[in-house]
C-alpha positions in Angstrom: 0.2 0.0 0.2 1.2 3.6 -1.0 0.1 6.8 1.1 0.4 10.2 -0.4 0.4 12.4 2.6 0.6 16.4 2.3 4.3 17.7 3.0 3.7 19.3 6.1 2.3 15.7 7.4 5.1 13.9 5.5 7.8 16.0 7.4 5.9 15.4 10.8 6.3 11.5 10.5 9.8 12.2 9.5 10.7 14.0 12.4 8.8 11.2 14.8 11.0 8.4 12.6 14.2 11.3 13.2 13.6 11.7 16.7 13.4 7.7 17.8 9.6 7.7 18.4 9.0 5.3 16.1 11.2 3.0 13.7 9.4 3.8 10.3 7.3 5.7 8.6 4.6 2.8 8.5 4.7 2.4 12.5 3.6 6.3 13.0 0.4 5.7 10.4 0.1 2.3 11.8 -0.4 4.0 15.2 -2.6 7.4 13.6 -4.8 4.5 12.4 -5.6 2.7 15.5 -6.2 5.6 17.7 -8.3 6.9 14.4 -10.0 3.4 14.8 -10.7 4.2 19.0 -12.2 7.8 18.6 -14.3 7.2 15.5 -15.9 3.6 16.5 -18.1 2.7 13.6 -20.8 -0.5 13.9 -19.6 -3.0 16.4 -21.4 -5.9 16.9 -22.0 -6.9 20.9 -22.2 -10.3 21.0 -24.2 -11.3 24.0 -24.6 -14.9 25.1 -27.9 -14.8 23.4 -26.2 -14.3 20.2 -23.9 -16.2 20.4 -26.3 -19.3 21.1 -28.5 -18.1 18.4 -25.4 -17.8 16.1 -24.6 -21.3 16.9 -27.6 -22.6 16.5 -27.9 -21.4 13.0 -24.5 -22.5 11.7 -26.1 -26.0 12.7 -28.9 -25.8 11.2 -27.5 -24.2 7.6 -29.0 -27.2 5.9 -32.7 -26.0 7.0 -31.6 -22.7 6.4 -34.0 -21.5 9.8 -34.6 -18.0 10.7 -33.7 -16.5 14.1 -37.4 -15.8 14.6 -37.9 -19.5 13.6 -35.1 -20.2 16.3 -37.3 -18.6 18.9 -40.2 -20.1 18.6 -38.6 -24.0 18.7 -37.4 -22.9 22.0 
């Protein structure tokens, strides 16, 4: 993957590497993206025990192609 940065950001990344804060420019970019993921969370699925159970049952019944509603009624 190639990333093109504006010159001011490129200089900033270079300075962080030169100061020894990071081993390589790719480390700076990776850290920035990790922080972005935390600060800008997208859609997240919270795996509850009930959801996990229904998914497991659904996977076991793939041949029957049960819907989650059908699985709920069968309990």
